[in-house]
N, C-alpha and C positions, 0 to 999 in steps of 0.2 A: 426177676423183676423187669418189667417192661420200662425202658428208658424213653423219654420224650425228646428225641434228638431234633425233631422238626421244630418244636417250641423253642429249644435252645438256639437253633440256627437263626430263628427270627430275632431273638434277643441279642445274639452275637452281632448280627448285621446292624441292629439299632445302636449297640455300644460302639461299633466301629465307625458308623456314620455320624453319630451325634455326641459321643463321649469326648471328654477333654482329658489331656494328660494332667496328672496331679503332682504337686510338689510333695516329695516324700523324702524320708531319711532312713538310713539303716537303723534297725532296732524298733521301728514302728510296727504296730499291728493294724492292719486295715481289713475291713470287710471287702472281699475281692470276688468278682463274678468269675468263678472258675468254670462254671458251666456243667454240662452233661458230657461225661467222657466215656471212653471205651473200657470195658472190662474192669480191672482193678485200679485204674487211674482214679485219683480222688476227685469226686464230684463236689460241686457246691451243694449245700444241704437245704437251704431255704427255698421258698417257692420261686425265688429269682435266681436259683442256682449259685448262691453266694456262700462263702465260708470265710472265717478269719484266716489271715495269712501274715506271717512275720517276714518283714523285709530283711534279707540277709546281706545283699550287696546291690548297690546301684551301678549301672553301666552307662546310663545316659538319662536325660530327662524323660525319655520315652519307655525305657525297659529296665527291669531289675529282676534279681533272683529272689524268689520267695519260698517259704516252706509253709504248707497249710497246717492249720491247727484242728484239733479234735477234742471232744470231751470224753471220748471212749478210752477206758483204761485197758491197756494191753501190756503185758510183760514180755517185751521183745526189744532187741537192740535198736529198732527203728522208731520207737516211741520214747520221747524224753519229756519228763514233767517240766512244765513251764511255770506253773503257779496259777493264780486266779486271773481270768480275763472275763470282763463283763460279769463278775460275780460267780463264775463257774471254774472248776478245776480244768486246766487246759494242758494239752500235750502237743508237742510238735511232731509231725509225721515225717521223719527224716528221709524215708524212702520216696517221698513225693515232691522233692525239690524241683522247682521249675522256673523258667523264664516267663515273665508276663509283661504285657504292655500295660502301662499305668492307667490307660483308659478303663481297665478292668476294676480299678479301685473305686469303691463306693464312698466310704467314709473311714476316717482314722478313729480307732477305738482305744488306743493305748500305746505305751512305749515300754519296752523291756529294759530293766536296769542293766548297767554295763557288765556287772559280774555274771549275771545269768546269760547274757548274750555271748560272752566269751566262753562260757561252759558249752553252750549250744554249738558254737563254731568249732570248738575242740572235738566234740563228739562227732560232728560231721567230717572233719579232717581225718579222724581215726577210722571212720567207716570207709573212706576212700582208700 
């Protein structure tokens, strides 16, 4: 599949120049402009290269650790069932944890309950 890196670079410059940092909290799910990435790195899937991501940990008002979500069902230790997000079954892609600038956040779409969040954190710790 041919990736449109040049289109994403234009979008990324726009986000950098005009985006604003969002107020966020751990456990929130945001549409996040992850972009077009190399190889098997998780891309955004919409026309704007966005995908839902779960905020795992905040480091400052500007950056936080997120894990992307998918609706693809895969039976491996790197996909963990999250439940319904925007009416669809969602899974966290544990192998794709990354640090993002909060200017990448588009809009908040939900919050994961405390018990589920703790299960996800435990699975991540066990993988490391």
